[in-house]
N, CA, C, O and CB atoms as a CASP TS submission, in Angstrom:
PFRMAT TS
TARGET T0000
AUTHOR 0000-0000-0000
METHOD Language model
MODEL 1
PARENT N/A
ATOM      1  N   MET     1       0.846  -1.174   0.000  1.00  0.00           N
ATOM      2  CA  MET     1       0.000   0.000   0.000  1.00  0.00           C
ATOM      3  C   MET     1       0.898   1.245   0.000  1.00  0.00           C
ATOM      4  O   MET     1       1.788   1.370   0.841  1.00  0.00           O
ATOM      5  CB  MET     1      -0.966  -0.006   1.228  1.00  0.00           C
ATOM      6  N   ILE     2       0.662   2.160  -0.941  1.00  0.00           N
ATOM      7  CA  ILE     2       1.457   3.386  -1.055  1.00  0.00           C
ATOM      8  C   ILE     2       0.720   4.512  -0.335  1.00  0.00           C
ATOM      9  O   ILE     2      -0.473   4.733  -0.545  1.00  0.00           O
ATOM     10  CB  ILE     2       1.717   3.758  -2.557  1.00  0.00           C
ATOM     11  N   SER     3       1.441   5.199   0.497  1.00  0.00           N
ATOM     12  CA  SER     3       0.802   6.304   1.215  1.00  0.00           C
ATOM     13  C   SER     3       0.608   7.500   0.284  1.00  0.00           C
ATOM     14  O   SER     3       1.266   7.610  -0.750  1.00  0.00           O
ATOM     15  CB  SER     3       1.644   6.713   2.447  1.00  0.00           C
ATOM     16  N   ARG     4      -0.280   8.366   0.657  1.00  0.00           N
ATOM     17  CA  ARG     4      -0.569   9.552  -0.164  1.00  0.00           C
ATOM     18  C   ARG     4       0.617  10.495  -0.230  1.00  0.00           C
ATOM     19  O   ARG     4       0.864  11.115  -1.264  1.00  0.00           O
ATOM     20  CB  ARG     4      -1.781  10.295   0.385  1.00  0.00           C
ATOM     21  N   ARG     5       1.343  10.607   0.853  1.00  0.00           N
ATOM     22  CA  ARG     5       2.479  11.541   0.878  1.00  0.00           C
ATOM     23  C   ARG     5       3.560  11.121  -0.097  1.00  0.00           C
ATOM     24  O   ARG     5       4.159  11.963  -0.765  1.00  0.00           O
ATOM     25  CB  ARG     5       3.065  11.638   2.285  1.00  0.00           C
ATOM     26  N   ALA     6       3.805   9.866  -0.181  1.00  0.00           N
ATOM     27  CA  ALA     6       4.875   9.389  -1.044  1.00  0.00           C
ATOM     28  C   ALA     6       4.517   9.553  -2.519  1.00  0.00           C
ATOM     29  O   ALA     6       5.413   9.664  -3.355  1.00  0.00           O
ATOM     30  CB  ALA     6       5.185   7.931  -0.738  1.00  0.00           C
ATOM     31  N   SER     7       3.244   9.568  -2.853  1.00  0.00           N
ATOM     32  CA  SER     7       2.843   9.653  -4.258  1.00  0.00           C
ATOM     33  C   SER     7       2.821  11.087  -4.782  1.00  0.00           C
ATOM     34  O   SER     7       2.724  11.291  -5.993  1.00  0.00           O
ATOM     35  CB  SER     7       1.480   9.030  -4.440  1.00  0.00           C
ATOM     36  N   ARG     8       2.907  12.073  -3.914  1.00  0.00           N
ATOM     37  CA  ARG     8       2.895  13.466  -4.373  1.00  0.00           C
ATOM     38  C   ARG     8       4.210  13.807  -5.056  1.00  0.00           C
ATOM     39  O   ARG     8       5.292  13.505  -4.551  1.00  0.00           O
ATOM     40  CB  ARG     8       2.640  14.429  -3.195  1.00  0.00           C
ATOM     41  N   GLN     9       4.093  14.429  -6.190  1.00  0.00           N
ATOM     42  CA  GLN     9       5.272  14.863  -6.941  1.00  0.00           C
ATOM     43  C   GLN     9       5.134  16.355  -7.218  1.00  0.00           C
ATOM     44  O   GLN     9       4.034  16.821  -7.515  1.00  0.00           O
ATOM     45  CB  GLN     9       5.433  14.053  -8.278  1.00  0.00           C
ATOM     46  N   PRO    10       6.212  17.106  -7.128  1.00  0.00           N
ATOM     47  CA  PRO    10       6.110  18.524  -7.476  1.00  0.00           C
ATOM     48  C   PRO    10       5.862  18.683  -8.976  1.00  0.00           C
ATOM     49  O   PRO    10       6.280  17.858  -9.788  1.00  0.00           O
ATOM     50  CB  PRO    10       7.392  19.283  -7.059  1.00  0.00           C
ATOM     51  N   ALA    11       5.178  19.759  -9.309  1.00  0.00           N
ATOM     52  CA  ALA    11       4.891  20.033 -10.715  1.00  0.00           C
ATOM     53  C   ALA    11       6.188  20.426 -11.419  1.00  0.00           C
ATOM     54  O   ALA    11       7.049  21.072 -10.823  1.00  0.00           O
ATOM     55  CB  ALA    11       3.818  21.156 -10.859  1.00  0.00           C
ATOM     56  N   PRO    12       6.325  20.040 -12.675  1.00  0.00           N
ATOM     57  CA  PRO    12       7.525  20.448 -13.407  1.00  0.00           C
ATOM     58  C   PRO    12       7.556  21.959 -13.611  1.00  0.00           C
ATOM     59  O   PRO    12       6.503  22.597 -13.571  1.00  0.00           O
ATOM     60  CB  PRO    12       7.594  19.732 -14.761  1.00  0.00           C
ATOM     61  N   PRO    13       8.726  22.548 -13.828  1.00  0.00           N
ATOM     62  CA  PRO    13       8.828  24.009 -13.953  1.00  0.00           C
ATOM     63  C   PRO    13       8.025  24.586 -15.113  1.00  0.00           C
ATOM     64  O   PRO    13       7.688  25.770 -15.087  1.00  0.00           O
ATOM     65  CB  PRO    13      10.265  24.400 -14.115  1.00  0.00           C
ATOM     66  N   SER    14       7.711  23.794 -16.119  1.00  0.00           N
ATOM     67  CA  SER    14       6.978  24.330 -17.265  1.00  0.00           C
ATOM     68  C   SER    14       5.482  24.489 -16.990  1.00  0.00           C
ATOM     69  O   SER    14       4.789  25.150 -17.764  1.00  0.00           O
ATOM     70  CB  SER    14       7.178  23.433 -18.464  1.00  0.00           C
ATOM     71  N   VAL    15       4.968  23.900 -15.908  1.00  0.00           N
ATOM     72  CA  VAL    15       3.538  23.981 -15.590  1.00  0.00           C
ATOM     73  C   VAL    15       3.302  25.242 -14.773  1.00  0.00           C
ATOM     74  O   VAL    15       3.917  25.428 -13.723  1.00  0.00           O
ATOM     75  CB  VAL    15       3.049  22.709 -14.812  1.00  0.00           C
ATOM     76  N   ARG    16       2.406  26.116 -15.254  1.00  0.00           N
ATOM     77  CA  ARG    16       2.074  27.352 -14.526  1.00  0.00           C
ATOM     78  C   ARG    16       1.109  27.027 -13.398  1.00  0.00           C
ATOM     79  O   ARG    16       0.112  26.333 -13.595  1.00  0.00           O
ATOM     80  CB  ARG    16       1.457  28.421 -15.479  1.00  0.00           C
ATOM     81  N   ILE    17       1.415  27.531 -12.233  1.00  0.00           N
ATOM     82  CA  ILE    17       0.555  27.301 -11.078  1.00  0.00           C
ATOM     83  C   ILE    17      -0.553  28.347 -11.039  1.00  0.00           C
ATOM     84  O   ILE    17      -1.696  28.032 -10.707  1.00  0.00           O
ATOM     85  CB  ILE    17       1.374  27.331  -9.771  1.00  0.00           C
ATOM     86  N   VAL    18      -0.221  29.584 -11.375  1.00  0.00           N
ATOM     87  CA  VAL    18      -1.205  30.661 -11.405  1.00  0.00           C
ATOM     88  C   VAL    18      -1.199  31.293 -12.786  1.00  0.00           C
ATOM     89  O   VAL    18      -0.220  31.193 -13.525  1.00  0.00           O
ATOM     90  CB  VAL    18      -0.911  31.725 -10.310  1.00  0.00           C
ATOM     91  N   ASP    19      -2.296  31.938 -13.123  1.00  0.00           N
ATOM     92  CA  ASP    19      -2.378  32.638 -14.401  1.00  0.00           C
ATOM     93  C   ASP    19      -1.491  33.877 -14.366  1.00  0.00           C
ATOM     94  O   ASP    19      -1.311  34.475 -13.305  1.00  0.00           O
ATOM     95  CB  ASP    19      -3.841  33.023 -14.726  1.00  0.00           C
ATOM     96  N   PRO    20      -0.939  34.270 -15.499  1.00  0.00           N
ATOM     97  CA  PRO    20      -0.134  35.494 -15.514  1.00  0.00           C
ATOM     98  C   PRO    20      -0.993  36.722 -15.210  1.00  0.00           C
ATOM     99  O   PRO    20      -2.145  36.813 -15.634  1.00  0.00           O
ATOM    100  CB  PRO    20       0.561  35.660 -16.875  1.00  0.00           C
ATOM    101  N   VAL    21      -0.419  37.644 -14.484  1.00  0.00           N
ATOM    102  CA  VAL    21      -1.135  38.862 -14.099  1.00  0.00           C
ATOM    103  C   VAL    21      -1.107  39.828 -15.278  1.00  0.00           C
ATOM    104  O   VAL    21      -0.041  40.094 -15.834  1.00  0.00           O
ATOM    105  CB  VAL    21      -0.504  39.517 -12.820  1.00  0.00           C
ATOM    106  N   PRO    22      -2.274  40.359 -15.668  1.00  0.00           N
ATOM    107  CA  PRO    22      -2.284  41.300 -16.790  1.00  0.00           C
ATOM    108  C   PRO    22      -1.598  42.612 -16.410  1.00  0.00           C
ATOM    109  O   PRO    22      -1.651  43.038 -15.256  1.00  0.00           O
ATOM    110  CB  PRO    22      -3.727  41.572 -17.250  1.00  0.00           C
ATOM    111  N   TRP    23      -0.954  43.248 -17.395  1.00  0.00           N
ATOM    112  CA  TRP    23      -0.260  44.501 -17.160  1.00  0.00           C
ATOM    113  C   TRP    23      -1.259  45.624 -16.933  1.00  0.00           C
ATOM    114  O   TRP    23      -2.260  45.743 -17.640  1.00  0.00           O
ATOM    115  CB  TRP    23       0.663  44.835 -18.333  1.00  0.00           C
ATOM    116  N   VAL    24      -0.970  46.431 -15.945  1.00  0.00           N
ATOM    117  CA  VAL    24      -1.784  47.606 -15.652  1.00  0.00           C
ATOM    118  C   VAL    24      -0.865  48.806 -15.682  1.00  0.00           C
ATOM    119  O   VAL    24       0.213  48.786 -15.090  1.00  0.00           O
ATOM    120  CB  VAL    24      -2.518  47.483 -14.270  1.00  0.00           C
ATOM    121  N   ASP    25      -1.290  49.853 -16.374  1.00  0.00           N
ATOM    122  CA  ASP    25      -0.494  51.067 -16.446  1.00  0.00           C
ATOM    123  C   ASP    25      -0.460  51.723 -15.063  1.00  0.00           C
ATOM    124  O   ASP    25      -1.518  51.906 -14.461  1.00  0.00           O
ATOM    125  CB  ASP    25      -1.065  52.046 -17.515  1.00  0.00           C
ATOM    126  N   PRO    26       0.703  52.079 -14.544  1.00  0.00           N
ATOM    127  CA  PRO    26       0.774  52.675 -13.203  1.00  0.00           C
ATOM    128  C   PRO    26      -0.049  53.953 -13.068  1.00  0.00           C
ATOM    129  O   PRO    26      -0.520  54.266 -11.975  1.00  0.00           O
ATOM    130  CB  PRO    26       2.210  52.970 -12.853  1.00  0.00           C
ATOM    131  N   GLU    27      -0.225  54.685 -14.142  1.00  0.00           N
ATOM    132  CA  GLU    27      -1.022  55.906 -14.064  1.00  0.00           C
ATOM    133  C   GLU    27      -2.497  55.607 -13.794  1.00  0.00           C
ATOM    134  O   GLU    27      -3.215  56.455 -13.263  1.00  0.00           O
ATOM    135  CB  GLU    27      -0.882  56.704 -15.355  1.00  0.00           C
ATOM    136  N   ASP    28      -2.946  54.417 -14.155  1.00  0.00           N
ATOM    137  CA  ASP    28      -4.346  54.064 -13.937  1.00  0.00           C
ATOM    138  C   ASP    28      -4.645  53.744 -12.477  1.00  0.00           C
ATOM    139  O   ASP    28      -5.775  53.926 -12.023  1.00  0.00           O
ATOM    140  CB  ASP    28      -4.720  52.883 -14.802  1.00  0.00           C
ATOM    141  N   VAL    29      -3.662  53.277 -11.751  1.00  0.00           N
ATOM    142  CA  VAL    29      -3.891  52.889 -10.360  1.00  0.00           C
ATOM    143  C   VAL    29      -3.235  53.839  -9.358  1.00  0.00           C
ATOM    144  O   VAL    29      -3.343  53.626  -8.150  1.00  0.00           O
ATOM    145  CB  VAL    29      -3.379  51.489 -10.133  1.00  0.00           C
ATOM    146  N   ALA    30      -2.563  54.875  -9.837  1.00  0.00           N
ATOM    147  CA  ALA    30      -1.891  55.824  -8.939  1.00  0.00           C
ATOM    148  C   ALA    30      -2.911  56.677  -8.200  1.00  0.00           C
ATOM    149  O   ALA    30      -4.000  56.958  -8.702  1.00  0.00           O
ATOM    150  CB  ALA    30      -0.918  56.724  -9.727  1.00  0.00           C
ATOM    151  N   VAL    31      -2.532  57.078  -7.004  1.00  0.00           N
ATOM    152  CA  VAL    31      -3.392  57.945  -6.201  1.00  0.00           C
ATOM    153  C   VAL    31      -3.376  59.340  -6.814  1.00  0.00           C
ATOM    154  O   VAL    31      -2.309  59.851  -7.154  1.00  0.00           O
ATOM    155  CB  VAL    31      -2.926  57.982  -4.705  1.00  0.00           C
ATOM    156  N   PRO    32      -4.556  59.970  -6.961  1.00  0.00           N
ATOM    157  CA  PRO    32      -4.580  61.318  -7.545  1.00  0.00           C
ATOM    158  C   PRO    32      -3.848  62.334  -6.662  1.00  0.00           C
ATOM    159  O   PRO    32      -3.691  62.139  -5.456  1.00  0.00           O
ATOM    160  CB  PRO    32      -6.030  61.772  -7.766  1.00  0.00           C
ATOM    161  N   LEU    33      -3.414  63.405  -7.290  1.00  0.00           N
ATOM    162  CA  LEU    33      -2.638  64.424  -6.580  1.00  0.00           C
ATOM    163  C   LEU    33      -3.429  65.055  -5.446  1.00  0.00           C
ATOM    164  O   LEU    33      -2.874  65.327  -4.382  1.00  0.00           O
ATOM    165  CB  LEU    33      -2.181  65.502  -7.545  1.00  0.00           C
ATOM    166  N   TRP    34      -4.722  65.292  -5.659  1.00  0.00           N
ATOM    167  CA  TRP    34      -5.516  65.943  -4.610  1.00  0.00           C
ATOM    168  C   TRP    34      -5.615  65.070  -3.369  1.00  0.00           C
ATOM    169  O   TRP    34      -5.694  65.596  -2.259  1.00  0.00           O
ATOM    170  CB  TRP    34      -6.918  66.272  -5.127  1.00  0.00           C
ATOM    171  N   ARG    35      -5.614  63.741  -3.527  1.00  0.00           N
ATOM    172  CA  ARG    35      -5.650  62.864  -2.362  1.00  0.00           C
ATOM    173  C   ARG    35      -4.309  62.848  -1.641  1.00  0.00           C
ATOM    174  O   ARG    35      -4.262  62.725  -0.417  1.00  0.00           O
ATOM    175  CB  ARG    35      -6.038  61.448  -2.776  1.00  0.00           C
ATOM    176  N   LYS    36      -3.214  62.973  -2.396  1.00  0.00           N
ATOM    177  CA  LYS    36      -1.896  63.061  -1.760  1.00  0.00           C
ATOM    178  C   LYS    36      -1.781  64.344  -0.947  1.00  0.00           C
ATOM    179  O   LYS    36      -1.266  64.330   0.171  1.00  0.00           O
ATOM    180  CB  LYS    36      -0.775  62.998  -2.818  1.00  0.00           C
ATOM    181  N   VAL    37      -2.262  65.454  -1.509  1.00  0.00           N
ATOM    182  CA  VAL    37      -2.216  66.736  -0.799  1.00  0.00           C
ATOM    183  C   VAL    37      -3.090  66.686   0.440  1.00  0.00           C
ATOM    184  O   VAL    37      -2.699  67.167   1.503  1.00  0.00           O
ATOM    185  CB  VAL    37      -2.663  67.886  -1.718  1.00  0.00           C
ATOM    186  N   LEU    38      -4.289  66.097   0.300  1.00  0.00           N
ATOM    187  CA  LEU    38      -5.191  65.987   1.440  1.00  0.00           C
ATOM    188  C   LEU    38      -4.591  65.113   2.533  1.00  0.00           C
ATOM    189  O   LEU    38      -4.739  65.418   3.717  1.00  0.00           O
ATOM    190  CB  LEU    38      -6.538  65.424   0.998  1.00  0.00           C
ATOM    191  N   SER    39      -3.919  64.036   2.155  1.00  0.00           N
ATOM    192  CA  SER    39      -3.269  63.175   3.150  1.00  0.00           C
ATOM    193  C   SER    39      -2.143  63.925   3.860  1.00  0.00           C
ATOM    194  O   SER    39      -1.952  63.761   5.065  1.00  0.00           O
ATOM    195  CB  SER    39      -2.718  61.897   2.483  1.00  0.00           C
ATOM    196  N   ALA    40      -1.400  64.743   3.123  1.00  0.00           N
ATOM    197  CA  ALA    40      -0.322  65.518   3.744  1.00  0.00           C
ATOM    198  C   ALA    40      -0.891  66.535   4.730  1.00  0.00           C
ATOM    199  O   ALA    40      -0.336  66.730   5.812  1.00  0.00           O
ATOM    200  CB  ALA    40       0.521  66.234   2.669  1.00  0.00           C
ATOM    201  N   ILE    41      -1.993  67.182   4.361  1.00  0.00           N
ATOM    202  CA  ILE    41      -2.628  68.149   5.265  1.00  0.00           C
ATOM    203  C   ILE    41      -3.153  67.447   6.512  1.00  0.00           C
ATOM    204  O   ILE    41      -2.979  67.940   7.626  1.00  0.00           O
ATOM    205  CB  ILE    41      -3.777  68.893   4.549  1.00  0.00           C
ATOM    206  N   GLU    42      -3.797  66.292   6.324  1.00  0.00           N
ATOM    207  CA  GLU    42      -4.312  65.543   7.472  1.00  0.00           C
ATOM    208  C   GLU    42      -3.183  65.094   8.396  1.00  0.00           C
ATOM    209  O   GLU    42      -3.323  65.134   9.619  1.00  0.00           O
ATOM    210  CB  GLU    42      -5.111  64.328   6.997  1.00  0.00           C
ATOM    211  N   LEU    43      -2.072  64.671   7.812  1.00  0.00           N
ATOM    212  CA  LEU    43      -0.932  64.262   8.631  1.00  0.00           C
ATOM    213  C   LEU    43      -0.374  65.449   9.412  1.00  0.00           C
ATOM    214  O   LEU    43      -0.019  65.309  10.582  1.00  0.00           O
ATOM    215  CB  LEU    43       0.166  63.641   7.752  1.00  0.00           C
ATOM    216  N   GLY    44      -0.294  66.613   8.771  1.00  0.00           N
ATOM    217  CA  GLY    44       0.169  67.809   9.466  1.00  0.00           C
ATOM    218  C   GLY    44      -0.747  68.190  10.616  1.00  0.00           C
ATOM    219  O   GLY    44      -0.273  68.526  11.702  1.00  0.00           O
ATOM    220  N   LEU    45      -2.063  68.141  10.390  1.00  0.00           N
ATOM    221  CA  LEU    45      -3.013  68.459  11.461  1.00  0.00           C
ATOM    222  C   LEU    45      -2.926  67.449  12.593  1.00  0.00           C
ATOM    223  O   LEU    45      -3.010  67.809  13.768  1.00  0.00           O
ATOM    224  CB  LEU    45      -4.440  68.504  10.914  1.00  0.00           C
ATOM    225  N   LEU    46      -2.759  66.200  12.238  1.00  0.00           N
ATOM    226  CA  LEU    46      -2.629  65.172  13.277  1.00  0.00           C
ATOM    227  C   LEU    46      -1.390  65.415  14.127  1.00  0.00           C
ATOM    228  O   LEU    46      -1.435  65.275  15.349  1.00  0.00           O
ATOM    229  CB  LEU    46      -2.568  63.773  12.647  1.00  0.00           C
ATOM    230  N   LEU    47      -0.285  65.778  13.484  1.00  0.00           N
ATOM    231  CA  LEU    47       0.935  66.061  14.239  1.00  0.00           C
ATOM    232  C   LEU    47       0.758  67.267  15.145  1.00  0.00           C
ATOM    233  O   LEU    47       1.246  67.267  16.275  1.00  0.00           O
ATOM    234  CB  LEU    47       2.104  66.291  13.291  1.00  0.00           C
ATOM    235  N   VAL    48       0.064  68.298  14.663  1.00  0.00           N
ATOM    236  CA  VAL    48      -0.172  69.484  15.488  1.00  0.00           C
ATOM    237  C   VAL    48      -1.032  69.134  16.695  1.00  0.00           C
ATOM    238  O   VAL    48      -0.719  69.526  17.819  1.00  0.00           O
ATOM    239  CB  VAL    48      -0.843  70.595  14.661  1.00  0.00           C
ATOM    240  N   VAL    49      -2.118  68.394  16.464  1.00  0.00           N
ATOM    241  CA  VAL    49      -3.017  68.038  17.565  1.00  0.00           C
ATOM    242  C   VAL    49      -2.302  67.140  18.578  1.00  0.00           C
ATOM    243  O   VAL    49      -2.429  67.340  19.785  1.00  0.00           O
ATOM    244  CB  VAL    49      -4.279  67.332  17.024  1.00  0.00           C
ATOM    245  N   LEU    50      -1.561  66.163  18.090  1.00  0.00           N
ATOM    246  CA  LEU    50      -0.842  65.287  19.022  1.00  0.00           C
ATOM    247  C   LEU    50       0.260  66.035  19.764  1.00  0.00           C
ATOM    248  O   LEU    50       0.526  65.741  20.929  1.00  0.00           O
ATOM    249  CB  LEU    50      -0.244  64.099  18.275  1.00  0.00           C
ATOM    250  N   GLY    51       0.899  66.991  19.110  1.00  0.00           N
ATOM    251  CA  GLY    51       1.906  67.811  19.784  1.00  0.00           C
ATOM    252  C   GLY    51       1.300  68.643  20.892  1.00  0.00           C
ATOM    253  O   GLY    51       1.873  68.760  21.975  1.00  0.00           O
ATOM    254  N   ILE    52       0.134  69.223  20.623  1.00  0.00           N
ATOM    255  CA  ILE    52      -0.546  70.022  21.655  1.00  0.00           C
ATOM    256  C   ILE    52      -0.962  69.139  22.816  1.00  0.00           C
ATOM    257  O   ILE    52      -0.775  69.507  23.976  1.00  0.00           O
ATOM    258  CB  ILE    52      -1.780  70.744  21.069  1.00  0.00           C
ATOM    259  N   LEU    53      -1.534  67.961  22.509  1.00  0.00           N
ATOM    260  CA  LEU    53      -1.953  67.058  23.584  1.00  0.00           C
ATOM    261  C   LEU    53      -0.764  66.578  24.410  1.00  0.00           C
ATOM    262  O   LEU    53      -0.858  66.475  25.633  1.00  0.00           O
ATOM    263  CB  LEU    53      -2.700  65.858  23.005  1.00  0.00           C
ATOM    264  N   LEU    54       0.343  66.288  23.755  1.00  0.00           N
ATOM    265  CA  LEU    54       1.531  65.854  24.477  1.00  0.00           C
ATOM    266  C   LEU    54       2.069  66.974  25.361  1.00  0.00           C
ATOM    267  O   LEU    54       2.497  66.722  26.488  1.00  0.00           O
ATOM    268  CB  LEU    54       2.610  65.388  23.499  1.00  0.00           C
ATOM    269  N   THR    55       2.052  68.201  24.861  1.00  0.00           N
ATOM    270  CA  THR    55       2.524  69.340  25.645  1.00  0.00           C
ATOM    271  C   THR    55       1.640  69.568  26.861  1.00  0.00           C
ATOM    272  O   THR    55       2.140  69.816  27.959  1.00  0.00           O
ATOM    273  CB  THR    55       2.567  70.602  24.783  1.00  0.00           C
ATOM    274  N   VAL    56       0.329  69.485  26.670  1.00  0.00           N
ATOM    275  CA  VAL    56      -0.597  69.682  27.792  1.00  0.00           C
ATOM    276  C   VAL    56      -0.415  68.569  28.823  1.00  0.00           C
ATOM    277  O   VAL    56      -0.380  68.835  30.025  1.00  0.00           O
ATOM    278  CB  VAL    56      -2.069  69.720  27.292  1.00  0.00           C
ATOM    279  N   ALA    57      -0.300  67.336  28.362  1.00  0.00           N
ATOM    280  CA  ALA    57      -0.117  66.222  29.302  1.00  0.00           C
ATOM    281  C   ALA    57       1.197  66.355  30.059  1.00  0.00           C
ATOM    282  O   ALA    57       1.249  66.080  31.258  1.00  0.00           O
ATOM    283  CB  ALA    57      -0.159  64.878  28.560  1.00  0.00           C
ATOM    284  N   PHE    58       2.245  66.769  29.383  1.00  0.00           N
ATOM    285  CA  PHE    58       3.533  66.963  30.043  1.00  0.00           C
ATOM    286  C   PHE    58       3.450  68.096  31.066  1.00  0.00           C
ATOM    287  O   PHE    58       3.995  67.982  32.164  1.00  0.00           O
ATOM    288  CB  PHE    58       4.629  67.261  29.005  1.00  0.00           C
ATOM    289  N   GLY    59       2.775  69.178  30.713  1.00  0.00           N
ATOM    290  CA  GLY    59       2.612  70.292  31.645  1.00  0.00           C
ATOM    291  C   GLY    59       1.812  69.902  32.870  1.00  0.00           C
ATOM    292  O   GLY    59       2.152  70.284  33.990  1.00  0.00           O
ATOM    293  N   ILE    60       0.746  69.139  32.661  1.00  0.00           N
ATOM    294  CA  ILE    60      -0.066  68.697  33.803  1.00  0.00           C
ATOM    295  C   ILE    60       0.738  67.771  34.702  1.00  0.00           C
ATOM    296  O   ILE    60       0.645  67.863  35.926  1.00  0.00           O
ATOM    297  CB  ILE    60      -1.346  67.986  33.321  1.00  0.00           C
ATOM    298  N   SER    61       1.527  66.878  34.107  1.00  0.00           N
ATOM    299  CA  SER    61       2.337  65.977  34.928  1.00  0.00           C
ATOM    300  C   SER    61       3.411  66.756  35.702  1.00  0.00           C
ATOM    301  O   SER    61       3.684  66.444  36.861  1.00  0.00           O
ATOM    302  CB  SER    61       2.996  64.895  34.044  1.00  0.00           C
ATOM    303  N   LEU    62       4.019  67.764  35.068  1.00  0.00           N
ATOM    304  CA  LEU    62       4.996  68.586  35.794  1.00  0.00           C
ATOM    305  C   LEU    62       4.335  69.362  36.925  1.00  0.00           C
ATOM    306  O   LEU    62       4.907  69.483  38.008  1.00  0.00           O
ATOM    307  CB  LEU    62       5.695  69.557  34.836  1.00  0.00           C
ATOM    308  N   LEU    63       3.139  69.889  36.687  1.00  0.00           N
ATOM    309  CA  LEU    63       2.424  70.613  37.733  1.00  0.00           C
ATOM    310  C   LEU    63       2.069  69.684  38.891  1.00  0.00           C
ATOM    311  O   LEU    63       2.211  70.050  40.057  1.00  0.00           O
ATOM    312  CB  LEU    63       1.156  71.259  37.165  1.00  0.00           C
ATOM    313  N   GLY    64       1.608  68.483  38.558  1.00  0.00           N
ATOM    314  CA  GLY    64       1.297  67.515  39.603  1.00  0.00           C
ATOM    315  C   GLY    64       2.531  67.095  40.368  1.00  0.00           C
ATOM    316  O   GLY    64       2.484  66.929  41.587  1.00  0.00           O
ATOM    317  N   LEU    65       3.642  66.921  39.659  1.00  0.00           N
ATOM    318  CA  LEU    65       4.896  66.569  40.325  1.00  0.00           C
ATOM    319  C   LEU    65       5.365  67.697  41.240  1.00  0.00           C
ATOM    320  O   LEU    65       5.890  67.444  42.324  1.00  0.00           O
ATOM    321  CB  LEU    65       5.981  66.244  39.288  1.00  0.00           C
ATOM    322  N   PHE    66       5.177  68.934  40.805  1.00  0.00           N
ATOM    323  CA  PHE    66       5.549  70.077  41.647  1.00  0.00           C
ATOM    324  C   PHE    66       4.750  70.074  42.942  1.00  0.00           C
ATOM    325  O   PHE    66       5.313  70.231  44.025  1.00  0.00           O
ATOM    326  CB  PHE    66       5.329  71.401  40.893  1.00  0.00           C
ATOM    327  N   PHE    67       3.427  69.895  42.830  1.00  0.00           N
ATOM    328  CA  PHE    67       2.598  69.885  44.035  1.00  0.00           C
ATOM    329  C   PHE    67       2.900  68.679  44.911  1.00  0.00           C
ATOM    330  O   PHE    67       2.821  68.780  46.136  1.00  0.00           O
ATOM    331  CB  PHE    67       1.122  69.896  43.662  1.00  0.00           C
ATOM    332  N   LEU    68       3.248  67.534  44.312  1.00  0.00           N
ATOM    333  CA  LEU    68       3.598  66.359  45.102  1.00  0.00           C
ATOM    334  C   LEU    68       4.890  66.600  45.866  1.00  0.00           C
ATOM    335  O   LEU    68       4.973  66.292  47.055  1.00  0.00           O
ATOM    336  CB  LEU    68       3.732  65.122  44.203  1.00  0.00           C
ATOM    337  N   LEU    69       5.900  67.148  45.196  1.00  0.00           N
ATOM    338  CA  LEU    69       7.162  67.441  45.885  1.00  0.00           C
ATOM    339  C   LEU    69       6.968  68.522  46.954  1.00  0.00           C
ATOM    340  O   LEU    69       7.583  68.453  48.018  1.00  0.00           O
ATOM    341  CB  LEU    69       8.236  67.886  44.871  1.00  0.00           C
ATOM    342  N   ASP    70       6.116  69.520  46.679  1.00  0.00           N
ATOM    343  CA  ASP    70       5.848  70.567  47.651  1.00  0.00           C
ATOM    344  C   ASP    70       5.182  69.969  48.891  1.00  0.00           C
ATOM    345  O   ASP    70       5.488  70.357  50.019  1.00  0.00           O
ATOM    346  CB  ASP    70       4.959  71.669  47.033  1.00  0.00           C
ATOM    347  N   TRP    71       4.273  69.025  48.668  1.00  0.00           N
ATOM    348  CA  TRP    71       3.578  68.389  49.791  1.00  0.00           C
ATOM    349  C   TRP    71       4.554  67.496  50.586  1.00  0.00           C
ATOM    350  O   TRP    71       4.484  67.433  51.814  1.00  0.00           O
ATOM    351  CB  TRP    71       2.366  67.551  49.276  1.00  0.00           C
ATOM    352  N   ILE    72       5.464  66.807  49.872  1.00  0.00           N
ATOM    353  CA  ILE    72       6.414  65.932  50.563  1.00  0.00           C
ATOM    354  C   ILE    72       7.417  66.755  51.383  1.00  0.00           C
ATOM    355  O   ILE    72       7.734  66.398  52.517  1.00  0.00           O
ATOM    356  CB  ILE    72       7.161  65.040  49.547  1.00  0.00           C
ATOM    357  N   VAL    73       7.913  67.853  50.809  1.00  0.00           N
ATOM    358  CA  VAL    73       8.910  68.664  51.488  1.00  0.00           C
ATOM    359  C   VAL    73       8.331  69.410  52.673  1.00  0.00           C
ATOM    360  O   VAL    73       8.988  69.539  53.707  1.00  0.00           O
ATOM    361  CB  VAL    73       9.523  69.638  50.525  1.00  0.00           C
ATOM    362  N   SER    74       7.116  69.902  52.537  1.00  0.00           N
ATOM    363  CA  SER    74       6.551  70.737  53.615  1.00  0.00           C
ATOM    364  C   SER    74       5.924  69.940  54.729  1.00  0.00           C
ATOM    365  O   SER    74       5.416  70.516  55.690  1.00  0.00           O
ATOM    366  CB  SER    74       5.527  71.670  53.057  1.00  0.00           C
TER
END
């Protein structure tokens, strides 16, 4: 009795496993310029908002640390 594993043979190199992918012009699938500009603006706004939030959080933590040290020292 021959096992199933032993009977498997790899396909020869001339046999295509998948169909060839049709050529697509890069200009047809490229992102339009207005979407690139909009993404850049959104990224800039996100950086500004996150910078402000980080600054506020850092300031609040420094203020809290100041009051904690003031309470410990006094």
